N, C-alpha and C positions, 0 to 999 in steps of 0.2 A: 540444607542451605543451598547447595548447588542447583537443586531443582527450582528454587525460588528465583535464582539468578537467570537460569535458562528460560523460565516462564516470563520473566520481564523482558529479556532480550529477543525472544522468539518472534514477536510481532514486528520488530524493527527490521528495516531493510539495511543494506550496507551503509548508506549515508547516515542513517539514524544511529547505528552502532559507532560509527566513526565520530559523530558529533556528541556522543554521550558524555565523554569526559569534560568537554567544554560546558555542556549544559549543567552537569552535576556541580562542577566547581562554581559556576555562575550562581546557581541557586544557593549554594552554601555561603557565598560572599554577600548575597543580597540580605542575609540575616543581620549582618553587621550594621548597627545604627549609624546614621548620618552619611557615611561614605560608601556603604555597601553597594548601592546601585551604580555609583560612578566607577568603582573598581571593577564591577561585573560587566560593564559595557563592552570592553574589548573581547571578553569571552563570549558574550552574546553575538558579537560580530563574527567571531570565529565559527560558532555553530551555524550561523546564517550562511556563511561562505561555504561551509561543507555541504549544507543542504542545497 
């Protein structure tokens, strides 16, 4: 399990790792019908600001 996590995070640089929680949460919220994309917009902005 840990080797999979390390393999995913290894190609990311410092900013990518820092923005990962924002991106994952945003992607999960976008699944919600009707309001998902509107709710995820601040998290997308968070990830963009970190990058």
